[in-house]
N, C-alpha and C positions, 0 to 999 in steps of 0.2 A: 699512173694513179692508182692501179689495181691493187699494186705492192704495197704503197703507202696506206692504203684503205685498211688493209688487214694487217699490218704492220706489228701492231701490238695486240693482237685478237689473242683469245684466251688457247686457241691452239699453241701459239708458240710457247707455252708454259711446257708442253711434254714433247712436241715433234719438231716444229720448223725450226724453234731457237737452235737446236742445238743439229740439226739435221747436216750441217756442213762439217760436223766433226766424225772421227773414228766412233766405232760403236762402243769403244772404252769409256768414251766421255760420259755415256748413258747409264754406265755401270753405277748401281747404288750403292753407298757404304754404310757401314753402321754407325753415321755420326749424325743421326736423326735428319736424314733427308738432305744433306748437303750432297752436291755432286762430286765428282771425282776431282781432286786437285789440280789434277794435268791439264783439265779444261783451260785453266788459267794461262797457260803456256802457247795457248794460240789465240790469235786476234778473233776468229769465229767462234770460236767456243767461248770466250770471254764475253764477246758480245753479244751470243746467244744468253747467256746468264743475265746481263743487262736487260735483255728485251724481255726476259721473264719475270725481272722486277718490276717494269712498266705495267705488264698484264694484269699484275698482282696490285700493285700501289695507285693506277690510275683511277679516277673517278669511274663508277660504273653508273652509266644513263638507265639502267634497266633497274636499278634498285632504289630502295626509300633508304634515306639518311638512317644510319646504323653506326655500330662500333667500329666499322671497317670502311665506312665510306660517307664521304661529305654530301650534304644536299645539293641536289644538281636542278632544282627547283620544282620539282614534283611536290603534291600536293602530301607530302609525309609529315612527321609529326613535327618538324621544325617549320615548314613553309607555311604548316596550317595554324602556326602560331603568331603568325605575321599579317598584316593588311590585305595580302594578296588572296586568301582563300577563308571559306566560312567553314564551319566544324569545328567545335572545340576538341582539340587532341589533349594529350597528355600535361602539357606545359601550360595550357591557359584554360583549363576545365577547372569551374569554379565549384562544381562538387566533389572533386577529390584532390587532395594533397598528395604528393608523391612522395614515397620514402624510398630506404633502401632495402627495403624488407620485400621478399615475396608476395605476390597478388598482383591485384588489378590497379593497384597504386603504385606499382613498383617503377622508380626512375629508370629509363632508358640507360642502356651502358654504350658509351663509345669509348670503352676502356676494356682491353681482357689481357691478364698477366700470363697465362699458361704459354710457358715457351715451348712445352711440347707439342702445341696445336701448332701445326705450320700455316694455316690459315689465318690466325688470329694477328693483332698488329705486331705484338713482340715477335711472333715466328716470322713476319715480314721483315722487321728489323734486324733479326737474327741474320736472315737470308742476306739483308744488304750488307751486313757486317762481313758476313764471309765472302760476299763478292769484294768489298774493300781489301780485305787482308787478302785473299786469294790473288787478287789481279798486281797487288801492290809486291806480294813476294814472287810472283811470276816471272817468266823470261823476257814478257814485252818491252817494247820500246819504250822510254819515258813519254814519248809524244802519245803513243798506243794508249798507255795507260792514263794518262793525264783525261784525254777524251771519256775513257770508259769510267774511271773512278769518279770523275767529274759529277756524271749522270748520276752515279749511286749515291754521293753524297748529297745531290739535290733532293734525291727520293727519299733519304732517310731524313733529312729536315722536314719534309711534307708530311711524313708518319708522324713524326714528333707534334708537327704543328697542329694536327687534325686531333690529337687529344689534350694537349695543352690549353688550346682556345677556350675547353670546356670545364678543365680541373684545375689550371694552373700545374703548380709542379708535380712532375712525375717520375717515375723511376728512368735513368739515363743509362743505357747499355751500348757500349762501343766494341765490346768483345763478342766473339761468338760463342756465349754463354751454353754450356750444355742444360737441357731441361732437366735437372735433377735438384733435389732438396736442397743441397748446398748453395745452389746458385740463388742468393738473397741479395734483391737490390732494393733500398730504401727510395721514399720520395725525395728527390731534390726540390730546392725551392724555384719558385716561377721563374724568378731572375737569372737563377744557373742554367734552366732550361731555354730561356729566351738566348742567353750567350751563346749556349751549345748549338742551338739551331743556325743562328748568325754565323758563328765561326765554320759551319759545315757550307753552308752557302757562301761564304766568302772562298773556300778553298775551291767550290764547285764554279763558282764565277773565273776564278783564276785560272783552273785547269781546262775550263771551256773557252778561254778567250780567243786561243788561237783558231779554234774550230770556226768562229763566226755563226754565219748563218747555215743550216743545213739544206742539201739539195732536195728535190723533189720526192727521192724514195727513203730519205731520212725525215721527212716533215713528220713532226709529232715529236722528236726528241727536244729535251729541253737545252736552252743556250745558255751562256753567261748572261745574257740580259734577264732571262726568265729566273736566274737565281738570285740576282740582286732585286728584281720585282716581289718574288717571294719573301726575301729579307725587308723589305720596304713594308710589307703586309704585316709582318710579324711585329716590326718593330713599332707600326702604328698600331697595333692591338697593346701593347706594352703601355703605349702613351694613354690610351683610352681610359676613360673614368673607370671601367670593371676593374682594372689593374692599378690605376693611378688616381687615387681617389683625391690627392691632394693637387693634383694638377701641375705635376712638376715641368716646368717648360722644357727641360734639360731634354726629356725623354721626346717631346715633340721635334725639338731642334735635331736629335740623333736620326730620328725618323725622317724629316724633312731632308736631312745631307744625305741620306742613304738614297731615297727616291730621286732628289734631284740628280745625283750622280750616277743613277742608273739610267736615265733617258738617253744620253748617248750611245752608250752601250747596248741598250734596245735597239736602237736605229743601226747601229752597226750590225747587229744580228739579223736585220730585215724586218724590225716591228715597228708598229706604226698604226694610225688610225686607216681604218679599212674604207676606200675610198675607189669610185668607178667612174666618176665625172660628171655623169647626167643628175642623178641624185633626186630623180620627180617624187615628190610627196615622201620622203624618207626612204627611197629603196635601196640606198647604200646601205641604211641602217638595216633594214631588211636582209639584203643579200649575204651580209657576211656571216650569218648564221649556218648558210648553206654553201659556203665556200671552203673546199678543203685545202689546197693548193694552187696558186700562192695565196696565203691570207695574212696580211701582216699583223691583224689583229689579235692573231690567236698566240700568244704568249707561253701556254701551258694548257695544252689541248689533248683532250681524248678523243682516240680515232675511232670509228666503228665501221660495220660492213653489212652485206646484205646476205650473208651466209644462212643457211638454214640447218647445218649439222651440230650438234649438241656440242662436240668438241672445238668447232671453230666459231658458232655464232656468237656475234657481238652487236647486235641489232640495237639500234637507237630508237625506243618506243615512242619518242615524244609525238612524231607527226601522228600516229595514230591515234594516240591520247587525246590531240586538240582536237583533230577533224571530226566534223559532225557523221553521225553513223550513217546518212543516206549518201555519205561519199566515199572517203577510204579510209575511215576511222571509228573510233569508240566514242569519241566528244565526252570524255570524261573528265575534263579539267573545265572549269567554268572561275570566271571572277566576281571577285564581292563588291559590294555597291562601295563600299570604304575605299577600294582601290580605285575605282571609277571615280570617285568624287575627289580623289586626291591629286590626280594628273593636272598639269597646268594646261591654262588655255592659250589659244593660239599666239598670244602676246607674251607667253612665257611666265605670267602671273599664277598664282594660285587662284582656283575657282571660289566665289563668294560662299559656295555651300561648304566649304570645307573649313572648320575650326582648330585645323593643324597648321604649324608653321606661322605663327602670329607675328612674328618678327618679319615677316618678308608681304611684300605689297598686295592686295588683292586685285585680281584682274577686273578691269572695267567692262569686259566682255560679259554679256548675259549668260547665265549658266540655267538651263530649262531642265528640269528633272526629267520633261516627259521627252525630251531630244538631247540627251547629255552629249551626243556625238558632234555638235556645233561647234566651231571655234576652238578645236584642240590643239594642243602638241603635235606636231607631225608623228610623233614616236606612238601616240595614242592610238592611231588608224593601224600600226604595225604590230601593236600589242593586243588589240581587243578585238573581235567581229561579232556583229549585231545584224538584225533584219536589213537585207537591201543591199550588202556587201557583195563585190565580186570576192572570190578566193578560189582560183583556179587551181587544177591537179591533173594529172594523167592518170586515168584508169576508168573502166567501165562500171559503175555501180549497179547496173541492173542484171549483171551476172549474179550479185549477192541477192539482190530481190528486186522484182520485174516491176514493183511500184515506185522503187527510187528513180528520182529524175534524171536523165542522162546528161543534161547541160553539154552535149557535144563531147560525151566521154569524160567530163569533170573539165574540158579545157573554157567552158564558159560558164562555169558553176558559179551559182548565186546564193549564198544564206538567206532563207526566208524560214527563220524560225519565231515568228511570231505564232500565239496561241490562241486557243479558243477554248472553252469550258462547255460539259454537257448539262450543267445547271447553274441557276443564276444565283444559287446560294453560294457555289464555289469560285463566282467570279470575285467577290470582296473578300474570299478566305484566302489568306497569304499562305495557308498551307493545303490549298485545294487540288485537286488533280484536273493537270490540264493536258491539252493534246496541241501538236507542233505540226504547222506546215511541211510539205513536201516530204511525206511520209516519214518524218521525224516522230511524231506522234508521242508516246511515253518516252521515247529515247533522247527527247531534245535538250538543250541545257539553255541557259539563259543568255549570258553574255560569254561568249565563247573566246577563251585565250588564244590568239593569234600569233604573239610571240615567238621567234624562233622557227615559224613554219618555213617548209620547203616551198615556197609559193612560185607556182609553176609561170606567173606573168613575170615574176622577177628573174627568175633563173633560165625561164625556156627549155629546162632540161632539169631532170630530178635525180636525188640520190636514194629514192625509195622505189622497191618493187611493189606493185600493188598485187597481193593475193586474196582474189575474191572468195567468199565463203558463204555459206548459207546464213540467213538472217543478219545479224550483227555481228559474226565472226570474221568477216571482212578485215584485213588488216594490211598494212605496209609496213615492208621489211627495209627500214631504213638505214644509211650509211652516214647521216650528217654528222658532224662532228660536235663534240660539246666543250666549248672554252671555259676552264676554270679560271683562268686569268688571262683577260684581255687586256689590249692596250688601254682602252678607255677607263679600265678600274685602275690601272698604274696613275693615270691622269688625277682620277679623282681621290686617288691615295696620297698623291703630290700636292693637290689642294688643301686636302684636310690636315696634312703635317704642317705644311707652310701656314696656314691659319693658324693652326695651334703654337707655331713658333713665332706667330708675329708679323709674318710675311703676307701682308694680304693682296699686296698688288699680284704676287705671284698666284696665289691661290684663285683669284679671279680669272686671270689667264687661263687656266686650265680649264674652269669652267666655260668659258668663250670657245675653246677647243673644239669642246664636246658638244656644245649647242650649234657652234657651225656646223659640225657634220649633221647635227640633227635636223637642220634646214632653217636656222635662224640667222641675223644679218647683222652686220655692224652699225646700220643705220638705227635699228632699235638696240643697241648695246646687247645683241643677243638675249633678248627678253629679261636681262637681270636688271634689278635694281641699283640705282646709282650710288648707294652708300655701302656697296660692301666692301670698298676698299678702306674704309674708314671705321666700320662698324664690325668686330669682332664677333660679336655674338649672330649677328644677321648674315654675316659671311658664313659661319660654319653653320647656321640652319641652312642657307642656299647649298651648301655643300652636301648634307645630310639629304636634303630634298632632292637634288640631282641623281644621288647614288640610288634614292628608291626608286625614280622614273628609270634611269638609265640602265640599270641593274636589274629591273622587275624580272620576276619569274626566272632567274638565274640560280636561285639557291644562295644569294648573299644576304638578304634581308634579316632573317634570324641573327646572324652574325651580327650585323648592325645594331640592330634592336638591342641586342645583349651586350653589346660595348659601350653603347651610350646610356644604358640602363633607362629605357624609355618606356619601359611598362610603367613606372611609379616614379622616375627621376631619381631613382638613388636613394628615395628616403626612407624605405623599409628598413626594419632590423632583422639581421639573423639571431636566433638563440645562440648564446655561447661566443658571439664574435667578438673582439677586443674594438677599443675606439678607434682603432687604425682603419676599420672598416667604413667608418663614418665618412660621407662625402662633403670633403671640405672645400675642393674647389668648385668650380662653378656655380658660386652663390648656395652650394648645398643641395641642388636642386638642378640637374641636368634638363628636366622639360621645362620650367622655369626659363632658364638659359637660353634655350634653342627655342622658345615659343611655341613647343610640342605639346599638345594634348595628348596625357598619358594613355596608353591603351587599354591599362586597368580601369574597368567601367563602362568600357565601350563593348558593343557588339557589332557582328558584320553580317549582313542580310545581302540579299541578291535582287537584281531588279529584270523582270522579265515585261515583254510588250504584246498586250493581249488585243485583241479585236474589241473595236468599240461596242458600247451597249447596244446600238443600233443594228449590229449583226445577229444579236440573240445569241443561242446555243447552238453548239454543233454535234455529231457522233464521235464515236472512237475509230473510225476509219480514213484513211487517206483521202478518200473522197466527198469526205463530210465538212471540209473546210468551208466554212460560211463566206468567207470574203469571195473566194471562186464562184461559189454557187449563185453569189449576187452578180456575178459579172462583171467583178471590179478587175481592172486590167491594172497588176503593178508595174512600177516605174522601171526603168532603165536602172541598173545597178550601179553602186559608187565604184568607179573604176580608177586605180590609184595610178595607173598609166597615164591618164589623161592630167593636162596642167591645170584644167579648170574644177578644181575641186570643191571650192565654195559654191559654185553655181550647182554643182552636182548635189552637195549637200543640202542645199535650199529647196532643190526640188524633192529629195525625200524629205526633208521638214514638213513641208507641205502635205505630202501623202501622210505622213505619222499623224499629224493635227488631226486629219480628217477619220484616219481608220485605226489608230493604236492607242492604248491607253497604258503609259508606264506604272507597273505594280511591282509592289514589293514582294518578294519572296523569301520566306523563312530559311535563314542560313545557320546561324548559332542556334544550340539548343534551346528549349523553352521546357518549364516542367510540364507535369503532366497535367496541370491546369490552364496551361497555355500563357505561363508568364513566363516574359523574356528573362533570360540569364545572360550574363555578362563577364567579359574577361577577367581573369584573375591569376596573374603569374604571381607566385609567391618569391618573396625577395632572395631566399636560398637558392632558387632555380640559376640564379646567375653565374654560380660557382656551384658546380654540380658535385654530388658524392658518388663513390661507388657503391653500385648495388650488390645485394648479398651472394650473388654468383661470383662476381669478379674479387670481391673482399674474400670469398673462401679460396679463390686460387693465390691471393696474395696475402699468406697468414703473417708476414713480416710487415705489412703495409699500414700507413695511419689513414682514417678516415678525415674528409673534409669537415671543417666546423660546419655544423647545423646541419648533420647529417648522422644515421644512426650506424656505431660501430659494430657490426656484427660478429667480429672476430674479439669484441670484449661485451658481450653480453646486451648487445645494443645501446651502451652506454654513448653518451654525445660525441663526435667527432672531435679530434684535437690540432687536424693539419691545417694550417694557415697557409694559403695559397698568396697571400700580400705580404706575409713577413719575408723579410731579405736576408 
């Protein structure tokens, strides 16, 4: 297991990957960073080259979304443009409109063209092309070539996908171009890029077909099923409103056929929904994120390790970023009230407080803002953490700070993050300074994100190594994997494509599979309303809703909001855009079609639980907690290992009613005069332009419509990502 955890660590780029070859294979040639071509005549050498491509192309759990990396669910510029987090970032900031020009309004670049720079996206693609050409021209057997080149074709398609989804058409490079002035490649049409990526993935699937499922020592490598799963995701993107303004059903049908046909291939490769059998209160849903091998859910996965050396360290920081500062983390990730309010109730229906997804039935279960954790979808409790819940871990927090509660060295840890104020004026002030229980004090968060946690109660062993430090400097070095594509997403892609193609019964069947794993049963139709097989708009609404819940905090929501143009329904106009950009499908407004309240014009705040007025105020130290000073005994924690969850929640509810008050805390920004500001995602952001840095390296390139062409004196861009 240790080997496969480190299989694709950064160390492989320089040392481990080529260690089995002779020293001559490490010799640098004067061909701009390529390895000696003789490496491709040996399986170990060629495989080392493929491993190094993985190390550079896989999603990086330790980085925010950037030109070289997709979002992995961190509060980056993408995720903070969704319902998941608060805080205006570039794409939703109402005070600044992004441009292609330098300055604080500069659009992020997910594209970088300089081929001389080996660490940019085209440097990666150049290395992948080098590997494909070198292996094919080498002396390996056809079987060995297929196994290796199939992986390279997947990685090339993956690199292109991460640019095309933002910009549409980009340069297609299949040769090992030298980074010289004569190497000029124009932007291709989006359709050509889609077809190119799908062709690469067809090759990958065919070449990897004979390999089937990888063994434990090779876990993390892509399979034929993974290739078809990515192809299905790409074709779903092409069928979505962002690129399919007229709602051409043929595109949906193509995606539907691909994804449907991928299911048996995925199963042959060992992929499927993660299950352990007991699934108490969604424990299977929680366990899959901390399971390395075997993990059938992991279709395309980044592996991590607990190493500390700079050359080989590839830790997953998620655990330390979600855990409270009085345990083993930094607790920097917290949920928005919008996300809390949108999660389904226990009957699978949307809460009455949510004005989103009005095509879907409202739950008959009561939603109480003072206790929003009652009667919720089982995944709710595995996604969020709130005062009074058990959240076990392994580690001694008193080594970091003697005032931290030990809770049996974490194994019986209970989150008590209720707060008090030092003045009555601050109690009603949404921006007032509060202090939290159990020595959290100023380091507390409102509602913690629990999703993807390595929960000791779920796994009974952990993938992290606790490193105590002074103050808040304790942290966990985690080897938890990150699943970029998991099997549940494939089923959701299947459902969406089937719905768009008119196969509603098949679409609903995929939702039933996902909800059954979440904990719903056939007796209640898995919490789904009855008309989904006959009402296409309601069916699609249910699918988009399920994606939001199932894939929360996994880096997928921004892409979904953009694909479906849910910031404004697609009604906004981009300056200079032709009539073909006007949304004519879905009644001309995807938000109205889906019953989705546009995100533009809304804001996201947070909910905290403060002590009731009867407790008065407290101080700034751990021992000034007014609740404990009053001699009040806190109830037993919510223990998700026990079947009687409803009874436990009712007990905690009674405690909340007597002792806590739910209070709004400011999340999104306000003006200096304390006036609320609201989300404003401009229409031109759906299809991004290249910023001045990228354009400066791409003199022969055309700028996207709606953005300044800095190569032409900031003239309006002319490249049309929707033109075929």
